[in-house]
DRENDO-1510 file (C-alpha; in Angstrom, 1 decimal, always signed):
<recs>
REC; n; res; u; v; w
REC; 1; UNK; +13.2; -10.3; +8.3 .
REC; 2; UNK; +11.3; -10.7; +5.5 .
REC; 3; UNK; +13.2; -8.3; +3.5 .
REC; 4; UNK; +16.4; -10.4; +4.6 .
REC; 5; UNK; +14.8; -13.4; +3.4 .
REC; 6; UNK; +13.7; -11.9; +0.0 .
REC; 7; UNK; +17.1; -10.7; -1.0 .
REC; 8; UNK; +18.8; -13.7; -0.1 .
REC; 9; UNK; +19.0; -15.5; -3.5 .
REC; 10; UNK; +17.8; -19.0; -3.9 .
REC; 11; UNK; +20.8; -21.6; -4.1 .
REC; 12; UNK; +19.1; -25.0; -3.8 .
REC; 13; UNK; +15.7; -26.8; -3.6 .
REC; 14; UNK; +14.5; -29.4; -1.2 .
REC; 15; UNK; +12.1; -31.6; -2.2 .
REC; 16; UNK; +10.2; -34.1; -0.2 .
REC; 17; UNK; +10.2; -37.8; -0.9 .
REC; 18; UNK; +6.5; -38.1; -1.1 .
REC; 19; UNK; +6.3; -35.3; -3.1 .
REC; 20; UNK; +8.8; -36.9; -5.8 .
REC; 21; UNK; +6.5; -40.0; -5.7 .
REC; 22; UNK; +3.3; -38.1; -6.6 .
REC; 23; UNK; +5.1; -36.1; -9.6 .
REC; 24; UNK; +6.7; -39.5; -10.7 .
REC; 25; UNK; +3.1; -41.3; -10.6 .
REC; 26; UNK; +1.3; -38.6; -12.1 .
REC; 27; UNK; +3.5; -38.1; -15.0 .
REC; 28; UNK; +3.8; -41.8; -15.7 .
REC; 29; UNK; +0.2; -42.5; -15.7 .
REC; 30; UNK; -0.4; -39.8; -18.4 .
REC; 31; UNK; +2.8; -40.4; -20.6 .
REC; 32; UNK; +3.5; -39.1; -23.5 .
REC; 33; UNK; +0.9; -36.5; -23.0 .
REC; 34; UNK; +2.3; -33.4; -21.0 .
REC; 35; UNK; +1.1; -33.0; -17.3 .
REC; 36; UNK; +1.4; -30.0; -15.0 .
REC; 37; UNK; +0.6; -29.5; -11.5 .
REC; 38; UNK; +1.7; -26.9; -8.7 .
REC; 39; UNK; +4.0; -27.0; -5.8 .
REC; 40; UNK; +3.7; -25.7; -2.1 .
REC; 41; UNK; +6.4; -25.4; +0.9 .
REC; 42; UNK; +8.4; -22.8; +2.6 .
REC; 43; UNK; +11.0; -20.5; +1.7 .
REC; 44; UNK; +13.6; -21.0; +4.2 .
REC; 45; UNK; +16.5; -18.5; +3.7 .
REC; 46; UNK; +18.3; -19.6; +0.5 .
REC; 47; UNK; +16.5; -23.0; +0.3 .
REC; 48; UNK; +13.2; -23.5; -1.2 .
REC; 49; UNK; +11.4; -26.4; +0.4 .
REC; 50; UNK; +8.7; -28.0; -1.6 .
REC; 51; UNK; +6.6; -30.4; +1.1 .
REC; 52; UNK; +3.3; -30.9; -1.4 .
REC; 53; UNK; +2.2; -30.9; -4.6 .
REC; 54; UNK; -1.2; -31.5; -6.4 .
REC; 55; UNK; -1.8; -31.9; -10.3 .
REC; 56; UNK; -3.8; -29.3; -12.4 .
REC; 57; UNK; -7.1; -30.9; -13.8 .
REC; 58; UNK; -6.9; -32.2; -17.3 .
REC; 59; UNK; -9.3; -32.0; -19.9 .
REC; 60; UNK; -10.6; -35.8; -21.2 .
REC; 61; UNK; -10.1; -36.5; -24.5 .
REC; 62; UNK; -13.2; -37.4; -26.9 .
REC; 63; UNK; -14.0; -41.0; -27.9 .
REC; 64; UNK; -13.1; -40.3; -31.5 .
REC; 65; UNK; -9.6; -38.5; -30.8 .
REC; 66; UNK; -7.4; -38.0; -33.6 .
REC; 67; UNK; -3.9; -36.7; -33.8 .
REC; 68; UNK; -4.5; -33.2; -33.9 .
REC; 69; UNK; -7.0; -33.7; -30.9 .
REC; 70; UNK; -4.4; -35.1; -29.0 .
REC; 71; UNK; -1.9; -32.4; -30.0 .
REC; 72; UNK; -4.4; -30.1; -28.9 .
REC; 73; UNK; -4.6; -31.4; -25.6 .
REC; 74; UNK; -0.9; -31.6; -24.9 .
REC; 75; UNK; -0.9; -27.7; -25.5 .
REC; 76; UNK; -3.9; -27.4; -23.3 .
REC; 77; UNK; -2.1; -29.1; -20.6 .
REC; 78; UNK; +1.4; -27.4; -21.3 .
REC; 79; UNK; -0.6; -24.0; -20.7 .
REC; 80; UNK; -2.4; -25.1; -17.7 .
REC; 81; UNK; -0.4; -23.7; -14.9 .
REC; 82; UNK; -1.0; -19.8; -16.6 .
REC; 83; UNK; -4.7; -20.6; -17.2 .
REC; 84; UNK; -7.5; -18.7; -15.6 .
REC; 85; UNK; -9.4; -21.6; -14.2 .
REC; 86; UNK; -6.6; -23.3; -12.7 .
REC; 87; UNK; -5.2; -20.3; -10.9 .
REC; 88; UNK; -8.7; -20.3; -9.3 .
REC; 89; UNK; -8.4; -24.2; -8.4 .
REC; 90; UNK; -4.9; -23.0; -7.2 .
REC; 91; UNK; -6.1; -20.6; -4.9 .
REC; 92; UNK; -8.8; -22.9; -3.4 .
REC; 93; UNK; -6.4; -25.7; -2.7 .
REC; 94; UNK; -4.1; -23.3; -0.9 .
REC; 95; UNK; -6.8; -22.0; +0.9 .
REC; 96; UNK; -8.1; -24.9; +2.3 .
REC; 97; UNK; -4.3; -26.2; +3.0 .
REC; 98; UNK; -4.1; -23.0; +5.5 .
REC; 99; UNK; -7.2; -24.2; +7.1 .
REC; 100; UNK; -5.7; -27.4; +8.2 .
REC; 101; UNK; -2.6; -25.6; +9.0 .
REC; 102; UNK; +0.0; -27.0; +6.7 .
REC; 103; UNK; +2.6; -25.4; +4.6 .
REC; 104; UNK; +0.5; -23.5; +1.9 .
REC; 105; UNK; +2.9; -21.1; +0.1 .
REC; 106; UNK; +3.1; -21.1; -3.5 .
REC; 107; UNK; +6.9; -22.2; -4.6 .
REC; 108; UNK; +6.2; -23.1; -8.2 .
REC; 109; UNK; +5.0; -26.0; -10.4 .
REC; 110; UNK; +6.1; -29.0; -12.2 .
REC; 111; UNK; +6.1; -30.4; -15.7 .
REC; 112; UNK; +6.8; -33.7; -17.3 .
REC; 113; UNK; +9.2; -34.2; -20.3 .
REC; 114; UNK; +10.1; -36.6; -22.7 .
REC; 115; UNK; +14.1; -37.1; -23.5 .
REC; 116; UNK; +14.9; -33.5; -22.2 .
REC; 117; UNK; +12.3; -31.8; -24.7 .
REC; 118; UNK; +11.1; -29.2; -22.4 .
REC; 119; UNK; +12.7; -25.7; -23.4 .
REC; 120; UNK; +9.7; -24.2; -25.2 .
REC; 121; UNK; +7.9; -21.0; -25.1 .
REC; 122; UNK; +5.0; -22.7; -23.0 .
REC; 123; UNK; +7.9; -23.5; -20.1 .
REC; 124; UNK; +9.0; -20.0; -20.7 .
REC; 125; UNK; +5.5; -18.4; -20.4 .
REC; 126; UNK; +4.4; -20.4; -17.2 .
REC; 127; UNK; +7.8; -19.8; -15.4 .
REC; 128; UNK; +7.6; -15.9; -16.3 .
REC; 129; UNK; +3.9; -15.9; -15.0 .
REC; 130; UNK; +4.9; -17.5; -11.9 .
REC; 131; UNK; +8.1; -15.2; -11.3 .
REC; 132; UNK; +6.1; -12.2; -12.0 .
REC; 133; UNK; +2.5; -12.9; -10.9 .
REC; 134; UNK; +2.7; -15.1; -8.1 .
REC; 135; UNK; +5.6; -15.3; -6.3 .
REC; 136; UNK; +9.3; -14.6; -7.3 .
REC; 137; UNK; +11.0; -17.3; -5.3 .
REC; 138; UNK; +9.5; -19.9; -7.6 .
REC; 139; UNK; +10.9; -22.7; -9.5 .
REC; 140; UNK; +9.8; -25.1; -12.2 .
REC; 141; UNK; +10.4; -29.2; -11.5 .
REC; 142; UNK; +10.9; -31.0; -14.7 .
REC; 143; UNK; +10.7; -34.5; -14.2 .
REC; 144; UNK; +12.1; -36.8; -17.5 .
REC; 145; UNK; +10.0; -39.9; -17.5 .
REC; 146; UNK; +11.9; -41.7; -20.5 .
REC; 147; UNK; +15.2; -41.1; -18.7 .
REC; 148; UNK; +13.7; -42.0; -15.2 .
REC; 149; UNK; +12.4; -45.5; -16.8 .
REC; 150; UNK; +15.8; -46.2; -17.4 .
REC; 151; UNK; +16.4; -46.9; -13.4 .
REC; 152; UNK; +17.9; -43.3; -12.6 .
REC; 153; UNK; +15.5; -40.6; -11.3 .
REC; 154; UNK; +15.6; -37.5; -13.7 .
REC; 155; UNK; +14.3; -34.6; -12.0 .
REC; 156; UNK; +15.8; -31.2; -12.4 .
REC; 157; UNK; +15.0; -27.5; -10.8 .
REC; 158; UNK; +15.0; -24.3; -13.1 .
REC; 159; UNK; +14.5; -20.6; -12.7 .
REC; 160; UNK; +14.1; -17.7; -15.2 .
REC; 161; UNK; +17.7; -15.5; -14.9 .
REC; 162; UNK; +16.8; -11.8; -13.8 .
REC; 163; UNK; +18.6; -10.7; -17.0 .
REC; 164; UNK; +15.8; -12.7; -19.0 .
REC; 165; UNK; +12.9; -11.6; -16.8 .
REC; 166; UNK; +13.7; -8.0; -17.7 .
REC; 167; UNK; +14.1; -8.7; -21.5 .
REC; 168; UNK; +11.0; -10.7; -21.7 .
REC; 169; UNK; +8.9; -7.9; -19.7 .
REC; 170; UNK; +10.5; -5.3; -22.3 .
REC; 171; UNK; +10.0; -7.7; -25.2 .
REC; 172; UNK; +13.4; -6.8; -26.6 .
REC; 173; UNK; +14.9; -9.4; -28.3 .
REC; 174; UNK; +16.5; -7.9; -31.5 .
REC; 175; UNK; +19.9; -8.0; -32.4 .
REC; 176; UNK; +20.7; -4.5; -31.4 .
REC; 177; UNK; +19.4; -5.0; -27.8 .
REC; 178; UNK; +21.0; -8.4; -27.5 .
REC; 179; UNK; +24.4; -7.4; -28.2 .
REC; 180; UNK; +24.2; -4.0; -26.0 .
REC; 181; UNK; +23.1; -6.6; -23.1 .
REC; 182; UNK; +25.3; -9.4; -23.7 .
REC; 183; UNK; +22.6; -11.7; -23.3 .
REC; 184; UNK; +23.2; -15.5; -24.6 .
REC; 185; UNK; +20.8; -18.6; -24.9 .
REC; 186; UNK; +22.6; -20.0; -21.7 .
REC; 187; UNK; +21.3; -17.0; -19.7 .
REC; 188; UNK; +17.9; -18.2; -19.8 .
REC; 189; UNK; +17.4; -20.6; -17.4 .
REC; 190; UNK; +19.2; -21.1; -14.2 .
REC; 191; UNK; +19.3; -24.6; -12.9 .
REC; 192; UNK; +19.3; -25.1; -9.1 .
REC; 193; UNK; +20.9; -28.2; -7.3 .
REC; 194; UNK; +17.8; -30.5; -6.2 .
REC; 195; UNK; +17.9; -32.4; -2.9 .
REC; 196; UNK; +15.4; -35.1; -1.9 .
REC; 197; UNK; +14.6; -34.9; +1.9 .
REC; 198; UNK; +13.3; -37.9; +3.8 .
REC; 199; UNK; +11.9; -37.7; +7.6 .
REC; 200; UNK; +13.6; -39.1; +10.5 .
REC; 201; UNK; +10.8; -41.9; +10.4 .
REC; 202; UNK; +11.2; -42.8; +6.6 .
REC; 203; UNK; +14.8; -42.9; +6.9 .
REC; 204; UNK; +14.7; -45.3; +9.7 .
REC; 205; UNK; +12.1; -47.5; +8.1 .
REC; 206; UNK; +14.7; -47.5; +4.9 .
REC; 207; UNK; +17.4; -48.9; +7.0 .
REC; 208; UNK; +15.3; -51.8; +7.8 .
REC; 209; UNK; +14.8; -53.0; +4.3 .
REC; 210; UNK; +17.6; -55.0; +4.0 .
REC; 211; UNK; +15.8; -57.3; +6.7 .
REC; 212; UNK; +14.1; -59.7; +4.8 .
REC; 213; UNK; +12.2; -62.8; +6.6 .
REC; 214; UNK; +14.3; -66.0; +6.2 .
REC; 215; UNK; +10.9; -68.2; +5.8 .
REC; 216; UNK; +7.7; -67.4; +3.7 .
REC; 217; UNK; +5.2; -66.1; +6.2 .
REC; 218; UNK; +1.5; -67.6; +5.8 .
REC; 219; UNK; -1.7; -67.7; +7.7 .
REC; 220; UNK; -0.8; -71.3; +9.0 .
REC; 221; UNK; +2.9; -70.0; +9.8 .
REC; 222; UNK; +2.8; -66.5; +10.9 .
REC; 223; UNK; +6.2; -64.4; +11.2 .
REC; 224; UNK; +8.0; -64.7; +14.3 .
REC; 225; UNK; +8.1; -61.2; +16.2 .
REC; 226; UNK; +11.1; -60.5; +18.3 .
REC; 227; UNK; +10.5; -59.1; +21.6 .
REC; 228; UNK; +13.8; -57.4; +21.8 .
REC; 229; UNK; +16.6; -56.0; +19.6 .
REC; 230; UNK; +19.0; -59.0; +20.6 .
REC; 231; UNK; +16.4; -61.2; +18.7 .
REC; 232; UNK; +16.7; -59.2; +15.9 .
REC; 233; UNK; +18.4; -61.3; +13.0 .
REC; 234; UNK; +22.2; -59.8; +11.4 .
REC; 235; UNK; +21.5; -57.7; +8.7 .
REC; 236; UNK; +25.4; -57.4; +8.0 .
REC; 237; UNK; +25.5; -60.3; +5.7 .
REC; 238; UNK; +22.3; -59.4; +3.3 .
REC; 239; UNK; +22.7; -57.2; +0.3 .
REC; 240; UNK; +21.5; -53.8; +0.1 .
REC; 241; UNK; +18.5; -52.7; -2.1 .
REC; 242; UNK; +21.0; -50.7; -3.6 .
REC; 243; UNK; +23.8; -53.2; -4.2 .
REC; 244; UNK; +25.6; -52.7; -7.3 .
REC; 245; UNK; +24.5; -55.6; -9.7 .
REC; 246; UNK; +26.5; -57.1; -13.0 .
REC; 247; UNK; +23.6; -55.5; -15.3 .
REC; 248; UNK; +25.5; -52.3; -15.4 .
REC; 249; UNK; +28.7; -53.8; -17.1 .
REC; 250; UNK; +26.3; -54.7; -20.1 .
REC; 251; UNK; +28.0; -53.4; -23.6 .
REC; 252; UNK; +24.6; -52.6; -25.2 .
REC; 253; UNK; +24.1; -49.1; -26.6 .
REC; 254; UNK; +21.6; -46.9; -24.9 .
REC; 255; UNK; +18.2; -47.7; -26.6 .
REC; 256; UNK; +17.5; -43.9; -25.9 .
REC; 257; UNK; +20.6; -42.7; -27.7 .
REC; 258; UNK; +19.3; -42.8; -31.5 .
REC; 259; UNK; +16.0; -41.1; -30.4 .
REC; 260; UNK; +18.1; -38.3; -28.6 .
REC; 261; UNK; +20.0; -38.1; -31.9 .
REC; 262; UNK; +16.7; -37.9; -33.9 .
REC; 263; UNK; +15.6; -35.1; -31.7 .
REC; 264; UNK; +18.9; -33.5; -32.0 .
REC; 265; UNK; +18.5; -33.2; -35.7 .
REC; 266; UNK; +15.1; -32.0; -35.8 .
REC; 267; UNK; +16.2; -29.3; -33.1 .
REC; 268; UNK; +19.0; -28.3; -35.6 .
REC; 269; UNK; +16.7; -27.8; -38.5 .
REC; 270; UNK; +14.0; -25.4; -36.6 .
REC; 271; UNK; +17.4; -23.6; -35.9 .
REC; 272; UNK; +18.1; -23.3; -39.6 .
REC; 273; UNK; +14.6; -22.3; -40.3 .
REC; 274; UNK; +15.0; -19.5; -37.9 .
REC; 275; UNK; +18.4; -18.4; -39.0 .
REC; 276; UNK; +16.7; -18.3; -42.4 .
REC; 277; UNK; +14.0; -16.5; -41.4 .
REC; 278; UNK; +16.4; -13.8; -40.1 .
REC; 279; UNK; +18.3; -13.7; -43.1 .
REC; 280; UNK; +15.3; -13.3; -45.4 .
REC; 281; UNK; +14.5; -10.1; -43.0 .
REC; 282; UNK; +18.1; -9.0; -43.4 .
REC; 283; UNK; +17.8; -9.1; -47.7 .
REC; 284; UNK; +14.2; -7.3; -47.3 .
REC; 285; UNK; +15.7; -4.8; -45.2 .
REC; 286; UNK; +18.4; -4.0; -47.5 .
REC; 287; UNK; +16.2; -3.8; -50.4 .
REC; 288; UNK; +14.1; -1.5; -48.8 .
REC; 289; UNK; +16.9; +0.8; -47.6 .
REC; 290; UNK; +18.4; +0.7; -51.2 .
REC; 291; UNK; +15.1; +2.0; -52.5 .
REC; 292; UNK; +15.0; +4.6; -49.9 .
REC; 293; UNK; +18.5; +5.8; -50.5 .
REC; 294; UNK; +17.7; +6.1; -54.1 .
REC; 295; UNK; +14.9; +8.2; -53.4 .
REC; 296; UNK; +16.3; +10.4; -51.2 .
REC; 297; UNK; +18.9; +11.2; -53.9 .
REC; 298; UNK; +16.4; +12.0; -56.6 .
REC; 299; UNK; +14.6; +13.9; -54.1 .
REC; 300; UNK; +17.9; +15.9; -53.4 .
REC; 301; UNK; +18.6; +16.6; -57.0 .
REC; 302; UNK; +15.1; +17.7; -57.6 .
REC; 303; UNK; +15.3; +20.2; -54.9 .
REC; 304; UNK; +18.5; +21.7; -56.0 .
REC; 305; UNK; +16.9; +21.9; -59.7 .
REC; 306; UNK; +14.1; +23.6; -57.9 .
REC; 307; UNK; +16.2; +26.1; -55.7 .
REC; 308; UNK; +18.2; +27.1; -59.3 .
REC; 309; UNK; +14.6; +28.1; -60.5 .
REC; 310; UNK; +13.5; +29.5; -57.4 .
REC; 311; UNK; +10.9; +27.3; -56.5 .
REC; 312; UNK; +10.1; +26.1; -53.0 .
REC; 313; UNK; +11.8; +23.2; -52.3 .
REC; 314; UNK; +9.8; +19.8; -51.5 .
REC; 315; UNK; +10.1; +17.9; -48.2 .
REC; 316; UNK; +12.9; +15.3; -47.9 .
REC; 317; UNK; +11.3; +13.3; -45.2 .
REC; 318; UNK; +8.4; +12.3; -47.5 .
REC; 319; UNK; +10.0; +8.5; -47.8 .
REC; 320; UNK; +8.7; +7.7; -44.2 .
REC; 321; UNK; +5.3; +7.5; -45.6 .
REC; 322; UNK; +6.2; +6.0; -48.9 .
REC; 323; UNK; +8.1; +3.5; -47.8 .
REC; 324; UNK; +7.9; +0.7; -44.8 .
REC; 325; UNK; +10.5; -1.0; -43.2 .
REC; 326; UNK; +9.9; -4.7; -42.5 .
REC; 327; UNK; +9.8; -5.6; -38.7 .
REC; 328; UNK; +12.8; -7.4; -37.4 .
REC; 329; UNK; +11.7; -10.8; -36.0 .
REC; 330; UNK; +12.1; -11.9; -32.5 .
REC; 331; UNK; +15.3; -13.7; -31.7 .
REC; 332; UNK; +13.5; -15.4; -28.7 .
REC; 333; UNK; +12.8; -18.9; -30.6 .
REC; 334; UNK; +16.1; -19.0; -31.9 .
REC; 335; UNK; +17.6; -18.5; -28.7 .
REC; 336; UNK; +15.4; -21.1; -27.1 .
REC; 337; UNK; +16.4; -23.8; -30.1 .
REC; 338; UNK; +19.9; -22.9; -29.4 .
REC; 339; UNK; +19.1; -23.9; -25.8 .
REC; 340; UNK; +17.2; -26.9; -26.5 .
REC; 341; UNK; +20.3; -28.2; -29.0 .
REC; 342; UNK; +22.5; -27.7; -26.1 .
REC; 343; UNK; +20.2; -30.0; -23.9 .
REC; 344; UNK; +20.1; -32.6; -26.5 .
REC; 345; UNK; +24.1; -32.3; -26.9 .
REC; 346; UNK; +24.6; -32.9; -23.3 .
REC; 347; UNK; +22.2; -36.1; -23.2 .
REC; 348; UNK; +24.0; -37.5; -26.1 .
REC; 349; UNK; +27.4; -36.8; -24.2 .
REC; 350; UNK; +25.9; -38.4; -21.2 .
REC; 351; UNK; +24.3; -41.6; -22.8 .
REC; 352; UNK; +27.8; -42.4; -24.8 .
REC; 353; UNK; +29.7; -41.9; -22.0 .
REC; 354; UNK; +29.2; -44.7; -20.2 .
REC; 355; UNK; +29.3; -47.2; -22.9 .
REC; 356; UNK; +32.2; -45.6; -24.6 .
REC; 357; UNK; +33.9; -46.1; -21.1 .
REC; 358; UNK; +33.0; -49.8; -21.0 .
REC; 359; UNK; +34.0; -50.2; -24.6 .
REC; 360; UNK; +37.8; -49.2; -23.9 .
REC; 361; UNK; +37.7; -51.4; -20.7 .
REC; 362; UNK; +37.1; -54.4; -23.0 .
REC; 363; UNK; +39.2; -52.8; -25.8 .
REC; 364; UNK; +41.7; -55.6; -25.7 .
REC; 365; UNK; +39.1; -58.3; -26.3 .
REC; 366; UNK; +37.3; -56.9; -28.9 .
REC; 367; UNK; +40.5; -56.4; -31.4 .
REC; 368; UNK; +41.9; -59.3; -33.4 .
REC; 369; UNK; +45.1; -60.3; -31.9 .
REC; 370; UNK; +48.0; -59.2; -33.5 .
REC; 371; UNK; +50.2; -61.6; -35.6 .
REC; 372; UNK; +53.6; -61.9; -34.5 .
</recs>
């Protein structure tokens, strides 16, 4: 049975509502610093159930903190899931959970993000550490605090693809290896559909939310408690908490659109920098190969003259000791930048889609009337 569960691929992630609230609270309190934590739950066939979460211990900044110190703290927080100290802390927490007979299986970790800026080496190394060392069936939950502040929850689940796991283990990200395997930057991460699960008791409580008291309850005038279901006030005329409102019809441009556009330009510049580094490597390699070819031709001509004079020919493989070819840089950073550019482009498309639709809806009122 265990082999069957292990062979079944993960198709979805189910997160308890309490876990979502804990992740939102932890990430919002430390924003804009990066926060991380680990997840526990169960592996139910092709669905990964996340039932609890715990934050990793953070390092408090010194009183005389500077910009560089805050960057170092963010880097330490981003690398916390794979640190040795947090690994010991995580094992101790799982041990305590097993003693009280609750779900204590390691199912992944979570991290915070700002406007989709999460595709980096820290996330890749953390997820590779979880899928390789702890449990292959683990996920990374990414909570975007900036996008969630607009009123819509941004929580996504990712895993590293099997092809990327193999390439990262062998550290083969050269142009030749990528061409042979047909590996693309779109194949780095696999996004799984995420579903938020509520217990039956919590669902029943949510259904009672539209029932609001008609009068303000005070100590002198306590609320009247109904004795039976027939005495409950009708709720069909009361608005639902999630009832649509007119604020969604505003024509103002999304405030995060300009920030995402700036981040998109920075990601494109980083991508061009990686391309320039690779082009510099190609030029250096061409120069060294030209030197080697010239040396080999000269050595062949010299050996031909030595043969005519009945002398011992010189070795023709001596160029390996005299010349050193430059090392090809890894294409991993360039692929991550490409994946991040794609992430920003999708966000810009999503931000602009809502406003564009509303602008087309009122287009006739914005344009000046045509003179007949």
